[in-house]
C-alpha positions as CSV (number, residue, x, y, z in Angstrom):
1,M,37.3,-33.9,-39.7
2,A,37.7,-34.1,-35.9
3,S,41.5,-32.9,-36.4
4,N,40.7,-30.5,-39.2
5,K,38.7,-28.8,-36.4
6,N,41.0,-29.0,-33.8
7,S,43.6,-27.4,-35.9
8,G,41.1,-24.3,-36.9
9,L,40.5,-24.4,-32.8
10,A,44.4,-23.8,-32.5
11,A,44.7,-21.5,-35.6
12,V,42.2,-19.4,-33.8
13,R,44.2,-19.3,-30.3
14,Y,47.3,-18.4,-32.2
15,A,46.0,-15.5,-33.6
16,T,43.9,-14.5,-30.8
17,A,47.5,-14.5,-28.6
18,L,49.2,-12.8,-31.4
19,M,46.9,-9.9,-31.8
20,D,46.6,-9.7,-28.0
21,V,50.3,-9.0,-27.8
22,A,50.1,-6.6,-30.9
23,H,47.5,-4.8,-29.6
24,D,49.1,-4.2,-26.0
25,S,52.3,-3.3,-28.4
26,K,49.8,-0.9,-30.2
27,K,51.4,-1.9,-33.4
28,I,48.2,-4.0,-35.0
29,D,48.7,-2.1,-38.0
30,S,52.0,-3.2,-38.3
31,V,51.5,-6.9,-37.7
32,E,48.4,-6.7,-40.3
33,K,51.1,-5.4,-42.8
34,D,53.8,-8.1,-42.0
35,L,51.0,-10.7,-42.5
36,N,49.7,-9.6,-45.4
37,E,53.4,-9.5,-47.1
38,L,53.7,-13.0,-45.8
39,E,50.8,-14.3,-47.4
40,A,51.5,-12.9,-50.3
41,M,55.0,-14.4,-50.2
42,I,53.4,-17.7,-49.7
43,A,51.6,-17.9,-52.2
44,G,54.1,-16.8,-55.0
45,S,57.0,-19.1,-53.3
46,E,57.0,-23.1,-53.8
47,D,60.1,-22.8,-51.5
48,L,58.4,-21.3,-48.9
49,Q,55.2,-23.6,-49.1
50,Q,57.7,-26.6,-49.0
51,L,59.4,-25.0,-46.1
52,I,56.3,-24.4,-44.1
53,R,54.6,-28.1,-44.9
54,S,57.1,-30.0,-44.9
55,P,57.2,-32.8,-42.6
56,L,61.0,-34.2,-43.4
57,L,62.3,-30.4,-42.3
58,S,64.1,-30.3,-38.4
59,R,62.3,-28.2,-35.8
60,E,66.0,-26.7,-36.2
61,Q,65.7,-26.1,-39.8
62,Q,62.3,-24.2,-39.7
63,I,62.6,-22.0,-36.9
64,E,66.4,-20.8,-38.9
65,A,64.7,-20.5,-42.0
66,I,61.2,-18.9,-41.5
67,T,63.4,-16.4,-38.9
68,A,65.8,-15.3,-42.4
69,I,63.0,-14.9,-44.1
70,A,61.2,-12.9,-41.4
71,K,64.6,-11.1,-40.6
72,K,64.8,-10.2,-44.6
73,A,61.6,-8.8,-44.9
74,K,62.1,-6.7,-42.2
75,F,58.7,-7.7,-39.5
76,Q,58.1,-6.5,-36.9
77,D,59.6,-8.5,-33.4
78,I,56.3,-9.4,-32.6
79,T,55.7,-11.3,-36.4
80,S,59.4,-12.9,-36.2
81,N,58.9,-13.6,-32.3
82,F,55.5,-15.4,-33.6
83,L,56.9,-17.4,-36.6
84,A,59.9,-18.9,-34.5
85,L,57.7,-20.0,-32.2
86,L,55.5,-21.7,-34.7
87,A,58.3,-23.4,-35.8
88,E,59.0,-24.4,-32.4
89,N,56.0,-26.2,-32.1
90,R,55.7,-27.3,-35.6
91,R,52.6,-25.6,-36.1
92,L,54.1,-23.5,-39.3
93,P,51.4,-26.1,-41.9
94,M,48.6,-24.6,-39.9
95,L,50.1,-20.8,-40.8
96,Q,47.4,-20.1,-43.5
97,N,44.7,-20.8,-41.4
98,M,46.1,-18.5,-38.8
99,I,46.8,-15.7,-41.0
100,N,42.9,-16.0,-41.9
101,A,41.8,-16.1,-38.4
102,A,44.0,-12.9,-37.0
103,K,42.8,-10.8,-40.0
104,M,39.4,-11.7,-38.7
105,D,40.5,-10.9,-35.1
106,I,41.8,-7.5,-36.5
107,S,38.6,-6.6,-38.7
108,K,36.6,-7.8,-34.7
109,R,38.7,-4.8,-33.1
110,R,37.9,-2.5,-35.3
111,G,34.3,-3.1,-35.7
112,E,34.3,-4.1,-39.0
113,I,32.3,-7.1,-39.9
114,A,34.2,-10.2,-41.9
115,A,33.2,-11.2,-45.7
116,D,34.7,-14.2,-47.2
117,V,34.6,-14.0,-50.8
118,K,35.1,-17.0,-52.8
119,S,35.5,-16.3,-56.9
120,A,36.6,-18.6,-59.6
121,F,39.2,-16.0,-60.7
122,K,41.4,-13.7,-59.2
123,L,40.0,-10.0,-58.8
124,T,41.4,-7.1,-59.6
125,K,42.2,-4.6,-56.9
126,A,39.7,-2.3,-58.5
127,Q,37.2,-5.4,-58.0
128,E,38.0,-5.8,-54.4
129,K,37.5,-2.6,-53.6
130,A,33.9,-2.2,-55.8
131,L,32.9,-5.0,-53.5
132,Q,33.9,-4.3,-50.7
133,E,32.4,-1.0,-51.3
134,S,28.6,-3.1,-52.2
135,L,28.9,-5.0,-49.6
136,S,29.5,-2.4,-47.1
137,K,26.9,-0.4,-48.5
138,A,24.4,-3.6,-48.3
139,V,24.9,-4.2,-44.6
140,G,25.2,-0.8,-43.2
141,Q,29.1,-1.4,-42.2
142,V,32.5,-1.7,-43.1
143,V,33.5,-4.6,-44.4
144,A,36.6,-6.5,-44.2
145,M,37.3,-9.0,-47.2
146,N,39.3,-12.4,-47.2
147,V,39.2,-13.2,-51.0
148,S,40.3,-16.6,-52.4
149,V,40.2,-18.2,-55.9
150,D,37.9,-21.3,-56.0
151,K,38.4,-22.6,-59.4
152,D,36.0,-25.6,-58.8
153,L,33.1,-22.5,-59.3
154,I,33.6,-21.9,-63.0
155,G,32.6,-18.6,-62.9
156,G,31.3,-15.6,-60.4
157,M,31.5,-15.9,-57.0
158,V,30.3,-17.0,-53.0
159,V,30.3,-14.3,-50.6
160,T,29.8,-15.7,-46.7
161,V,28.7,-12.3,-44.6
162,G,28.8,-13.8,-40.9
163,S,26.1,-16.2,-41.3
164,Q,24.6,-15.0,-44.7
165,M,25.8,-16.9,-47.6
166,I,25.3,-15.8,-51.4
167,D,26.4,-17.5,-53.8
168,D,26.6,-16.5,-56.8
169,S,28.7,-18.9,-59.1
170,V,28.3,-20.8,-62.4
171,K,28.3,-23.8,-60.4
172,R,25.5,-23.2,-58.2
173,K,23.3,-22.3,-61.3
174,L,24.1,-25.3,-63.0
175,E,23.4,-27.3,-60.2
176,R,19.8,-25.5,-59.7
177,L,19.4,-25.9,-63.3
178,K,19.9,-29.7,-63.4
179,R,17.7,-29.7,-60.6
180,E,14.7,-28.6,-62.6
181,M,15.7,-30.1,-65.5
182,Q,15.9,-33.2,-63.3
183,S,12.1,-32.3,-61.8
184,N,11.2,-31.3,-64.5
185,A,11.6,-35.0,-66.2
186,N,10.0,-36.6,-63.2
187,M,6.9,-34.4,-63.8
188,N,6.7,-35.0,-67.4
189,T,7.2,-38.8,-66.8
190,S,4.4,-39.2,-64.0
191,A,1.9,-36.3,-66.6
192,K,2.4,-39.5,-68.7
193,V,1.6,-42.5,-66.4
194,A,-1.6,-40.4,-65.7
195,N,-2.5,-40.0,-69.1
196,Q,-1.9,-43.7,-69.6
197,N,-4.2,-44.8,-66.6
């Protein structure tokens, strides 16, 4: 648990450093575009996921591969240098956490409020837009969403805005129903015992 917390803190530190450099260079939008593109590339490529996670690849191999990917994708120098630094420091496995932390940092700098959305299925662009608009209206502030798929939810979604969580998942509803049924069963048992006395 502690190592997860430490890696989370490290991800935030790296992301903040990246966004500070991007801010000073007035390239936050360009770096954000790079990170979104990189995230899509990771999601769509088993080979890239392997490159990021594999402890078998040497530091040099990871640096060479990630630099070649950044060059081919025509990423900003800031993004390319950042990825090379991660590979050099053997921090590539934390890349997704860093991208998430960078997105939250960008939202904060823009005065947006971050929302974490876990959905049982992949949302379409239209659904994401509609959800973002309704959340922004509800909180009275522009909401920047980080959307991910969690198949364990069965259906529906869990939305966290700031410290507030809205759990509208089928899993949660089933748990609630199960508790209610157990509670009713216990009440019925108590009633039977009372009647027998």
